[in-house]
C-alpha positions as CSV (number, residue, x, y, z in Angstrom):
1,M,106.7,90.6,67.5
2,K,107.9,88.8,64.3
3,F,105.8,87.5,61.5
4,K,106.6,85.5,58.3
5,T,104.8,85.8,55.0
6,L,103.8,83.3,52.3
7,T,106.6,84.5,50.0
8,G,109.2,83.8,52.8
9,S,109.8,87.3,54.1
10,T,110.3,87.7,57.9
11,Y,109.3,91.0,59.5
12,E,109.9,92.4,63.0
13,I,107.5,95.0,64.3
14,D,107.7,97.3,67.3
15,L,104.1,98.2,68.0
16,T,104.9,100.6,70.9
17,N,107.3,102.8,68.9
18,K,105.6,102.2,65.5
19,K,108.7,100.8,63.7
20,I,109.0,97.9,61.4
21,R,111.8,96.1,59.5
22,R,112.1,93.3,57.1
23,V,114.6,90.9,58.6
24,S,115.1,88.6,55.7
25,G,113.4,87.4,52.5
26,L,113.9,85.3,49.4
27,N,113.8,88.4,47.1
28,D,115.3,91.8,47.5
29,P,113.4,94.2,49.7
30,T,111.4,97.0,48.0
31,Q,112.7,100.6,48.0
32,R,110.1,101.5,50.7
33,Q,111.2,98.6,53.0
34,G,114.8,99.7,52.8
35,A,117.7,97.3,53.5
36,D,117.0,94.2,55.5
37,G,117.5,94.9,59.1
38,D,116.9,98.7,58.8
39,W,114.0,100.0,61.0
40,R,111.5,102.2,59.4
41,N,108.8,104.3,60.9
42,Y,105.2,103.6,60.0
43,D,101.9,105.4,60.7
44,E,99.6,102.4,60.7
45,V,99.5,98.7,60.0
46,I,96.3,96.9,59.0
47,P,95.0,94.5,60.3
48,S,95.8,95.3,63.9
49,P,96.4,92.9,65.5
50,I,98.2,91.1,62.7
51,E,96.5,87.8,61.7
52,I,97.4,84.5,60.1
53,D,96.2,84.3,56.4
54,K,95.8,88.1,56.1
55,S,98.2,90.4,54.2
56,V,99.7,93.3,56.2
57,V,99.2,96.8,54.8
58,I,101.9,99.1,56.0
59,Y,101.2,102.9,55.8
60,W,104.7,104.3,56.0
61,G,105.9,107.3,58.0
62,K,106.9,110.7,56.6
63,D,110.6,109.6,56.4
64,V,109.7,107.0,53.6
65,P,109.9,108.8,50.2
66,L,107.3,108.6,47.5
67,L,108.2,106.7,44.4
68,S,109.3,108.7,41.4
69,G,106.3,109.9,39.4
70,S,103.9,109.7,42.4
71,P,101.4,112.5,42.9
72,S,102.4,114.8,45.7
73,N,99.3,113.8,47.8
74,A,100.1,110.1,47.5
75,I,100.7,108.0,50.6
76,P,103.6,105.4,50.6
77,V,102.0,102.0,51.3
78,T,103.3,98.4,51.1
79,M,101.1,95.2,51.2
80,T,102.8,92.0,52.2
81,S,101.8,88.5,51.0
82,P,99.6,86.6,53.5
83,V,101.0,86.0,57.0
84,V,101.8,82.3,57.7
85,S,103.3,82.5,61.2
86,I,103.5,84.9,64.1
87,E,106.0,85.0,67.0
88,I,105.3,87.1,70.0
């Protein structure tokens, strides 16, 4: 499934294998997202299923590092801008 956000980022998500990647965007991807096109493991996405007009919250997998200065019990999370379209 692919979805596009209000800020112009396009994501592809593999719900079966719990992987997500940012395919493209107007701005550079965040450190947690990694390079465009690189698949990353996630633990959970909310909402599930993904919905138009709602931001997607990505709880990253263990392979995504914490940001410098984060407490050791922090959970790496990314919240997208609202979803404007979904392709199945």
